[in-house]
C-alpha positions as CSV (number, residue, x, y, z in Angstrom):
1,M,13.9,-25.4,17.3
2,Y,14.5,-22.5,14.9
3,A,12.3,-19.5,13.8
4,V,13.5,-17.9,10.6
5,I,12.2,-14.3,10.4
6,D,12.1,-11.5,7.8
7,V,10.7,-8.1,8.0
8,E,9.9,-5.5,5.4
9,T,10.1,-1.9,6.7
10,T,9.3,1.7,5.9
11,G,13.0,2.6,5.9
12,L,16.4,1.5,7.1
13,R,16.6,3.0,10.6
14,T,14.5,2.7,13.7
15,S,16.0,6.0,14.9
16,W,14.2,7.7,12.0
17,H,10.9,6.3,13.2
18,D,10.8,3.6,10.5
19,R,8.5,0.7,11.3
20,I,7.7,-2.8,10.3
21,C,5.2,-3.1,7.5
22,E,5.4,-6.9,7.0
23,I,6.7,-9.8,9.0
24,A,7.1,-13.5,8.3
25,I,8.2,-16.4,10.5
26,V,9.1,-19.9,9.2
27,H,9.6,-22.7,11.7
28,V,12.4,-25.2,11.0
29,D,13.3,-28.3,12.9
30,A,16.8,-29.6,13.9
31,A,17.1,-31.4,10.6
32,G,16.4,-28.3,8.6
33,R,12.8,-29.3,7.6
34,V,10.2,-26.5,7.4
35,T,7.4,-27.4,9.9
36,G,5.2,-24.3,9.4
37,D,5.1,-20.6,8.4
38,W,3.1,-17.5,9.2
39,S,3.1,-14.0,7.8
40,S,1.2,-10.8,8.0
41,L,1.2,-7.2,6.8
42,V,1.5,-4.7,9.6
43,N,-0.1,-1.3,9.6
44,P,2.9,1.0,10.3
45,E,0.7,4.0,11.1
46,R,2.9,6.1,8.9
47,D,4.1,6.5,5.3
48,L,5.3,3.2,3.8
49,G,8.6,4.5,2.5
50,P,10.2,2.8,-0.5
51,Q,7.1,1.1,-2.0
52,H,8.9,0.6,-5.3
53,V,11.2,-1.7,-3.4
54,H,8.9,-3.7,-1.1
55,G,5.8,-3.4,-3.3
56,I,3.3,-3.1,-0.4
57,T,0.5,-0.6,-1.1
58,A,-1.1,1.6,1.5
59,A,-4.4,0.1,0.5
60,E,-3.3,-3.2,1.8
61,A,-1.3,-2.0,4.9
62,R,-4.0,0.3,6.2
63,R,-6.4,-2.7,6.6
64,A,-3.7,-4.8,8.4
65,P,-3.4,-5.0,12.2
66,V,-1.0,-2.7,14.0
67,F,2.1,-4.4,15.6
68,A,0.5,-4.1,19.1
69,D,-2.3,-6.4,17.9
70,L,0.1,-9.0,16.6
71,A,2.8,-8.8,19.3
72,G,1.4,-11.7,21.4
73,Q,1.1,-14.0,18.4
74,I,4.6,-13.1,17.2
75,G,6.0,-13.7,20.6
76,A,4.3,-17.1,20.8
77,L,5.8,-18.1,17.4
78,L,9.3,-17.0,18.5
79,R,9.3,-18.3,22.1
80,E,11.7,-21.2,22.9
81,R,13.3,-21.0,19.4
82,V,16.6,-19.8,18.0
83,I,15.8,-16.7,15.9
84,V,17.4,-16.8,12.4
85,A,17.5,-14.1,9.8
86,H,19.6,-13.0,6.8
87,N,21.2,-9.9,8.3
88,L,19.9,-10.6,11.8
89,A,21.1,-7.2,13.1
90,F,18.6,-5.4,10.9
91,D,15.5,-7.6,11.6
92,A,16.3,-7.8,15.3
93,A,16.6,-4.0,15.7
94,F,13.2,-3.5,14.2
95,L,11.6,-6.2,16.4
96,V,13.2,-4.8,19.5
97,A,12.0,-1.3,18.6
98,E,8.4,-2.4,18.0
99,Y,8.3,-4.2,21.4
100,S,10.0,-1.2,23.0
101,R,7.1,1.0,21.8
102,L,4.8,-1.2,23.8
103,G,7.1,-0.8,26.9
104,L,8.3,-4.4,26.6
105,Q,11.7,-6.1,26.1
106,A,12.1,-8.8,23.5
107,P,15.1,-11.2,23.7
108,V,16.2,-10.7,20.1
109,G,19.7,-10.0,18.9
110,H,23.0,-11.5,17.7
111,E,23.7,-12.9,21.1
112,Y,20.5,-15.0,20.9
113,G,20.3,-15.9,17.3
114,L,21.9,-16.9,14.0
115,C,22.6,-14.7,10.9
116,T,22.6,-16.6,7.6
117,M,24.6,-13.7,6.0
118,N,27.4,-14.0,8.6
119,L,27.5,-17.8,8.5
120,A,27.9,-17.6,4.7
121,A,31.5,-16.3,5.2
122,Q,32.4,-19.8,6.5
123,L,29.8,-22.0,4.8
124,L,29.4,-20.3,1.4
125,P,32.7,-18.5,1.0
126,S,32.2,-17.8,-2.7
127,A,28.8,-16.1,-2.2
128,G,28.2,-12.4,-1.8
129,R,26.4,-10.9,1.2
130,S,22.9,-10.5,-0.3
131,L,20.2,-13.2,0.2
132,R,20.0,-13.6,-3.5
133,D,23.7,-14.2,-3.9
134,C,23.7,-16.7,-1.1
135,C,20.7,-18.5,-2.4
136,Q,22.3,-18.7,-5.9
137,A,25.5,-20.1,-4.4
138,A,23.6,-22.7,-2.4
139,G,21.3,-23.6,-5.3
140,I,18.2,-22.4,-3.6
141,P,15.4,-20.9,-5.8
142,Q,14.3,-17.5,-4.4
143,Q,10.7,-16.5,-5.3
144,R,9.7,-12.9,-4.8
145,A,12.4,-10.8,-3.4
146,H,11.3,-8.2,-0.8
147,S,8.3,-10.3,0.2
148,A,8.8,-11.2,3.9
149,L,7.5,-14.7,3.5
150,D,9.4,-15.6,0.4
151,D,12.6,-14.1,1.9
152,A,12.1,-16.0,5.2
153,R,11.6,-19.2,3.2
154,A,14.8,-18.5,1.3
155,A,16.7,-17.9,4.5
156,A,15.2,-21.1,5.9
157,G,16.6,-22.9,2.9
158,L,20.0,-21.5,3.6
159,L,19.7,-22.6,7.3
160,A,18.9,-26.2,6.1
161,R,22.1,-26.2,3.9
162,Y,24.2,-25.0,6.8
163,L,22.7,-27.6,9.2
164,H,23.6,-30.4,6.7
165,R,27.1,-29.1,6.3
166,V,28.0,-28.6,10.0
167,G,26.6,-31.9,11.2
168,T,25.0,-32.8,14.5
169,P,25.2,-31.2,17.0
170,P,25.7,-27.9,15.3
171,P,28.4,-25.5,16.6
172,W,25.7,-23.2,17.9
173,Q,24.0,-25.9,20.0
174,Q,24.3,-23.8,23.1
175,L,22.0,-21.2,21.5
176,V,19.4,-24.0,21.0
177,L,19.7,-25.0,24.7
178,D,19.4,-21.4,25.8
179,A,16.4,-20.5,23.7
180,S,14.0,-22.2,26.2
181,T,15.3,-20.0,29.0
182,L,14.7,-16.6,27.4
183,A,11.9,-14.6,28.9
184,W,9.4,-13.3,26.3
185,P,6.9,-10.6,27.2
186,P,3.8,-12.4,28.7
187,L,1.3,-11.2,26.2
188,P,-1.9,-13.1,25.3
189,P,-2.4,-14.0,21.7
190,A,-4.4,-11.2,20.1
191,E,-7.6,-11.7,18.3
192,A,-6.4,-9.8,15.3
193,L,-6.1,-12.0,12.2
194,P,-3.0,-11.8,10.0
195,V,-3.4,-10.0,6.7
196,V,-1.3,-11.4,3.8
197,R,-0.3,-9.3,0.8
198,R,-2.1,-9.8,-2.4
199,H,-0.5,-11.8,-5.3
200,P,1.1,-9.3,-7.8
201,H,-1.5,-10.2,-10.4
202,E,-4.4,-10.1,-8.0
203,T,-6.6,-6.9,-8.1
204,E,-8.8,-5.5,-5.4
205,E,-12.5,-6.0,-5.9
206,H,-14.4,-3.0,-7.3
207,F,-16.0,-0.9,-4.6
208,L,-19.4,-1.3,-6.3
209,S,-19.3,-5.0,-5.2
210,R,-19.5,-3.8,-1.6
211,L,-22.7,-1.9,-2.0
212,V,-26.0,-3.4,-0.9
213,D,-28.1,-4.6,-3.8
214,R,-31.4,-2.9,-2.6
215,L,-34.3,-2.3,-4.9
216,P,-33.9,1.1,-6.6
217,R,-36.5,3.7,-5.6
218,V,-36.2,6.5,-8.1
219,P,-33.9,7.0,-11.2
220,A,-32.4,10.2,-9.8
221,P,-32.7,10.2,-6.0
222,P,-32.5,13.5,-4.1
223,Q,-29.3,12.4,-2.4
224,A,-27.5,12.3,-5.7
225,D,-25.7,15.6,-5.4
226,S,-24.0,14.6,-2.1
227,Y,-22.7,11.4,-3.6
228,L,-21.6,13.0,-6.9
229,S,-19.7,15.8,-5.1
230,L,-17.7,13.1,-3.3
231,L,-17.2,11.3,-6.7
232,D,-15.9,14.5,-8.2
233,H,-13.2,14.7,-5.5
234,A,-12.3,11.0,-5.9
235,L,-11.9,11.3,-9.7
236,L,-9.8,14.4,-9.6
237,D,-6.6,12.4,-10.5
238,R,-8.5,9.7,-12.5
239,H,-7.7,7.2,-9.7
240,V,-10.0,5.9,-7.0
241,S,-7.8,5.1,-4.0
242,A,-8.8,2.6,-1.4
243,V,-9.6,5.5,1.0
244,E,-11.8,7.2,-1.6
245,A,-13.5,3.9,-2.4
246,D,-14.3,3.3,1.3
247,A,-15.7,6.9,1.5
248,L,-17.9,6.3,-1.5
249,V,-19.2,3.0,-0.1
250,E,-19.9,4.7,3.2
251,A,-21.6,7.6,1.6
252,A,-23.9,5.4,-0.5
253,D,-24.8,3.3,2.6
254,T,-25.4,6.5,4.6
255,L,-27.6,8.0,1.9
256,G,-29.5,4.7,1.4
257,L,-28.4,4.4,-2.2
258,S,-28.7,0.9,-3.8
259,R,-26.1,-0.5,-6.1
260,A,-28.4,0.0,-9.0
261,E,-29.0,3.7,-8.1
262,V,-25.2,4.2,-7.8
263,L,-24.7,2.7,-11.2
264,D,-27.4,5.1,-12.6
265,L,-25.6,8.0,-11.0
266,H,-22.3,6.8,-12.5
267,R,-23.9,6.7,-16.0
268,L,-25.3,10.2,-15.5
269,Y,-21.8,11.4,-14.4
270,L,-20.3,9.8,-17.5
271,Q,-22.9,11.4,-19.7
272,A,-22.2,14.8,-18.2
273,L,-18.5,14.4,-19.0
274,A,-19.3,13.3,-22.5
275,A,-21.5,16.3,-23.0
276,E,-18.7,18.5,-21.8
277,A,-16.3,16.9,-24.2
278,F,-18.8,17.3,-27.1
279,D,-19.4,20.9,-26.2
280,D,-17.1,22.1,-29.1
281,G,-18.7,19.8,-31.6
282,R,-16.0,17.1,-31.6
283,V,-14.5,14.6,-29.2
284,T,-10.7,14.2,-29.4
285,E,-8.9,10.9,-28.8
286,I,-7.6,12.3,-25.5
287,E,-11.1,13.1,-24.4
288,R,-12.4,9.7,-25.5
289,D,-9.6,7.9,-23.6
290,D,-10.4,9.9,-20.6
291,L,-14.1,8.8,-20.8
292,H,-13.0,5.2,-21.0
293,T,-10.7,5.7,-18.0
294,V,-13.6,7.2,-16.0
295,A,-16.0,4.4,-17.1
296,A,-13.6,1.7,-15.9
297,L,-13.2,3.4,-12.5
298,L,-17.0,3.7,-12.2
299,G,-17.6,0.0,-13.0
300,L,-19.0,0.8,-16.4
301,D,-18.0,-0.6,-19.8
302,R,-17.3,0.6,-23.3
303,A,-20.9,0.3,-24.3
304,D,-21.7,2.9,-21.6
305,V,-19.1,5.2,-23.2
306,D,-20.6,4.6,-26.7
307,R,-24.1,5.4,-25.5
308,A,-22.8,8.6,-23.7
309,L,-21.1,9.7,-27.0
310,D,-24.0,8.7,-29.3
311,P,-24.8,11.8,-31.3
312,D,-28.4,10.7,-31.8
313,A,-28.8,10.4,-28.1
314,G,-26.7,13.4,-27.2
315,D,-29.5,16.0,-27.2
316,Q,-31.8,13.8,-25.1
317,Q,-29.0,13.1,-22.7
318,R,-28.3,16.8,-22.2
319,R,-32.0,17.3,-21.5
320,T,-32.3,14.5,-19.0
321,T,-28.9,14.6,-17.2
322,R,-29.1,16.3,-13.8
323,P,-26.7,19.2,-13.4
324,L,-23.6,17.6,-12.0
325,P,-20.5,19.1,-10.4
326,A,-17.9,19.7,-13.1
327,P,-14.3,18.5,-12.7
328,A,-12.9,22.0,-12.7
329,F,-9.8,21.6,-10.6
330,R,-6.8,23.5,-12.1
331,L,-3.5,24.4,-10.6
332,L,-2.6,28.0,-10.8
333,P,0.8,29.8,-10.5
334,G,1.7,30.4,-6.9
335,D,-0.4,27.5,-5.6
336,T,1.2,25.5,-2.8
337,V,1.9,21.8,-3.3
338,V,3.3,19.4,-0.8
339,F,4.9,16.0,-1.4
340,T,4.9,12.8,0.6
341,G,6.3,9.3,0.2
342,Q,9.2,7.9,-1.7
343,T,9.1,7.3,-5.5
344,A,11.7,5.9,-7.8
345,E,12.6,9.6,-8.6
346,S,14.0,11.8,-5.9
347,R,11.8,14.3,-3.9
348,E,14.2,17.1,-5.0
349,L,13.3,16.4,-8.7
350,W,9.6,16.6,-8.1
351,E,10.0,19.8,-6.1
352,E,12.1,21.3,-8.9
353,R,9.4,20.5,-11.5
354,A,6.8,22.2,-9.3
355,R,9.0,25.3,-8.9
356,I,9.7,25.5,-12.6
357,A,6.0,25.5,-13.3
358,G,5.6,28.5,-10.9
359,L,4.2,26.6,-7.9
360,T,5.2,27.0,-4.3
361,V,6.5,23.9,-2.5
362,G,5.3,23.6,1.1
363,R,6.8,21.4,3.8
364,A,3.6,20.8,5.7
365,V,-0.1,20.5,4.8
366,T,-2.2,23.5,6.0
367,R,-5.6,24.8,5.1
368,T,-4.0,26.9,2.3
369,T,-2.3,23.9,0.7
370,R,-3.7,23.4,-2.8
371,L,-2.6,19.9,-3.5
372,L,-0.8,16.9,-1.8
373,V,1.2,14.8,-4.2
374,A,1.6,11.3,-2.7
375,A,3.7,8.3,-4.0
376,D,0.6,6.3,-2.9
377,P,-2.7,8.2,-2.5
378,D,-3.7,5.8,0.2
379,T,-0.7,6.8,2.3
380,M,-1.0,6.9,6.1
381,S,1.6,9.7,6.5
382,G,1.0,12.6,8.8
383,K,0.7,14.9,5.8
384,A,-2.0,12.8,4.3
385,R,-4.0,12.8,7.6
386,Q,-3.8,16.6,7.6
387,A,-4.8,16.7,3.9
388,R,-7.9,14.6,4.5
389,R,-8.8,16.7,7.5
390,H,-8.6,19.9,5.5
391,R,-10.1,18.2,2.3
392,V,-7.0,18.9,0.4
393,P,-6.9,16.8,-2.8
394,I,-4.3,13.9,-2.7
395,V,-3.1,12.8,-6.2
396,H,-0.4,10.5,-7.4
397,P,2.7,11.7,-9.3
398,G,1.3,10.8,-12.7
399,A,-1.7,12.9,-12.2
400,F,0.4,15.8,-10.9
401,L,2.5,15.7,-14.2
402,S,-0.7,16.0,-16.2
403,M,-1.7,19.0,-14.1
404,L,1.7,20.6,-14.7
405,V,1.1,20.1,-18.5
406,A,-2.3,21.8,-18.2
407,L,-0.8,24.6,-16.2
408,R,1.9,25.3,-18.8
409,A,-0.7,25.1,-21.6
410,A,-2.8,27.8,-19.9
411,E,0.1,30.3,-19.8
C-alpha cells in the first residue's frame, strides 16, 4: 500500500553531485500499521559531506554497496506502493538522480506520492515543518534524528495519524489505485547485502582480530621493517583509520606475519617510542599520554607501556629493540596542505589557520602536497584518492592542530 522512505545524503543538491549515503524504506498498510522495514548505507563514491549532521563515517560507507547494486532491491520494495516521505521533493529528487545515473527512469515525485510535511498544514496545523516538530505535535516519539531508518519510522507514524484522521477511503485514494500501474525499471534484485549503520555506542573491532592466528616463527621476522614502515605512516596522526587498518591487515597477510608476531612488532614499536621519550632522561606527562594512545591503537595495554618505561629494563630494551623508523613527520613553513570534507567549523577558518602558520593552502592534491587534512581520514573524496595514490599523509583536523602547535614551537 505505502512505502515510507528517507534518505541521508552528502549534501543538499543533486546538481552539486551530491549522492545518497543511506536509505530506508518502511512498509505501511491501509490501516497505518507497519508491516516491514529495510535500510542500508550506500557507498556514495565521494566525500560524505556534513558528517557532523548525519553521523555516517566513511569507514562504514566505504564497505557498503553502491546504489547500482541496491537499485533492483529498492525498486522491488517501492513497486506498486504509494511513496511517502517527509519533504518528498527532497527524497524524490535524490532517488530520481540515482536511477538517472544508471540510465533509468524512476516514477518518484509529488505527482505519485505523499509528503507528510505538506499534509501537516491541514492535519497538524499547529506544527512546524520539520519532522521533529510534526512528531512532537502528533505525540510520536522520534528516536535518532538523521538516521534514515529512524526518520522513516517517524514519518510512518505521522502517516498512520493522518490515515486515522481522514478516514476510509483517504482523499488520496487515486494515488493508491495508480501505484500498481507505474512502470519501475526492470532490474533483478542484486546480490549485494544491505549494510546498516553501527549503533552510536558500538565500536569497530580492532584490526588485530582480523589477523590469522598462525604459530609465530621468529621473534623479529625479516619482514618487520616493511610492516613497521606502514605502521609509521598509519600512526602519523595517532589515529588508525579503517583504510589504514585494512592496509595493515593486508600487509601482515602478504608478509605471512601471525597475530603473535604482529603483537611482538607492536611492542617493539612501543619500546622504541619509549626509548625516544626517555632520551633526555625524563618522560613528560604528554609523552606518557602519547605512549598510552599508541598502545591502545596497537592493541596493547597499560602493562605494555609500564614495561616499555621500566627504567630497570630500559637499557636491555635499547639493546634488543630493532632499529625502527622514527615518527619524524614535521610541517615546515611553506609546506602545501589541502583540505577535504565538511567539519563543524568552516573550511575558510581552517585555511586561515594554515596561512597564519606560514603554510600554503592548495586546492588539489599533487605529488608536492605535504599533507591532506580530512574531516574523516577514511573519506572517499577525489582528493583522498589522489593522496593515497601519491602517498600523501591524510590526517584529521585534531592532529593538524597539534602539528600547527609544533610548527609554531619550532619557530
